[in-house]
MIVOVO-154468 format. One record per residue (C-alpha): y, x, z; residue in three letters. Coordinates in steps of 0.02 Angstrom, whole numbers, plus 50000, padded with zeros to 5 digits. Layout:
% MIVOVO-154468
YXZALA
...
END
This chain:
% MIVOVO-154468
516305009350279MET
515525003150439GLU
513854994350432TYR
513264980250544THR
511504977150608ALA
511324963350479MET
511774975650340ASP
510344986450400PHE
509094972050390ILE
509774965950222LYS
509704983350144LEU
507954986150209ASN
507364969550135ASN
508234972549969LYS
507514990049952ILE
505774983349989TYR
505934969249862ARG
506634980749727ASN
505254993549749THR
503914979949749GLN
504624972449589MET
504664989549506TYR
502874993349558LEU
502284976149501ASP
503044979849331LYS
502314997449308VAL
500614993049382LEU
500414977749270LYS
499554988649139LYS
498164991549267TYR
498134972849309GLN
498524976049492ILE
500014971849600SER
501064981349724SER
500044973049861GLY
498354978849794ALA
498554997449761TYR
498575002349946PRO
496804995449962TYR
496245007549827LEU
497105022049916PHE
496265017750081ILE
494575016249997LEU
494835032949910ALA
494945040950082LYS
493635030050168ASN
492325024250045GLU
491015013450127GLY
492165005150253ILE
492024986450285SER
493254972950236GLN
493714970850420ASN
494084989450436GLN
495184989450283ILE
496114974050351SER
496484983350512ARG
497014999050418GLU
498184988850307MET
498854978450450GLY
498434962950349GLN
497554947150403ASP
495744945250349LYS
496114931150226ALA
497404941450131MET
496224956350126SER
494794945250066ALA
495854938549921ARG
496444955949871THR
494714963649881ILE
493974949149781THR
495284952249647LYS
494914970949646LEU
493054967049627ILE
493424955149482GLU
494454968749399LEU
493004980949423GLU
493974992849534TYR
492894989849687VAL
491114984949722TYR
490264979849881LYS
488574984349949GLN
487634976950096GLY
487824986050261ASP
486164992250329ASP
486794990650510ARG
487504973050493ASP
486744960650371SER
488344949950376ARG
489474964350324ALA
489764973750163TYR
490304991350130GLN
491644993849996LEU
491635007349864TYR
492725012449717LEU
492085011149540THR
492305024849412GLU
493695014449336LYS
494635015049502ALA
494345033649522LYS
495105036549350GLU
496565024749383THR
497095030649557ILE
497905046949495PRO
498885036749367LYS
499495025149505ILE
500005040249609HIS
501015046349460LYS
501895029449445GLU
502325029849631ILE
502985047649616GLU
504085041449474GLY
504745027749586LEU
505105040149725ILE
506055051149603ASP
507095036149549LEU
507515029949724ILE
507935047349791THR
509005052449642GLU
510565061249703GLY
509885063449879ILE
509665081049947SER
508045087050028GLU
508935087450195GLU
509485069250175GLU
507715064250124LYS
507015072650280ASN
508305064150391ILE
507905047250312ALA
506025049650332ILE
506235054950513LYS
507345039950551ALA
506195027750460LEU
504685034850551SER
505535031550718ARG
506005013950663ILE
504205010850609PHE
503555017050776ASP
504775005350863ASN
504174990650760THR
502364994150806GLN
502764986550976ARG
502974969650890PHE
501084968850867LYS
500804968551055GLU
END
């Protein structure tokens, strides 16, 4: 079967939507969505960063990041502390609850990866990752 450029876009969109729906379902027990967990992962690697820094890292606008971070604070996954260098800014940190939950979220994501790569060889996975990485790099130009 020959695929068209539109098939490529449609498949990409459908895969994204399906994985987001799956993650929303399995992460519901932690009261977080598929859009919120990456914030926890970034904070796990960079505790003490500002909301603006996390927005840049996520590639999200500041308003979206503010809503997500506010929700994570309400759920007691994140707390903020005043920044000594800038009185208008806050530094973000993970709570113990978040530190206990992050490995569980990683496990859920690993389960998803196992499901979506079922029947695919390691070689095919590597080819797909390499191709998707190139596509991602190409799309980075859109930000300019």
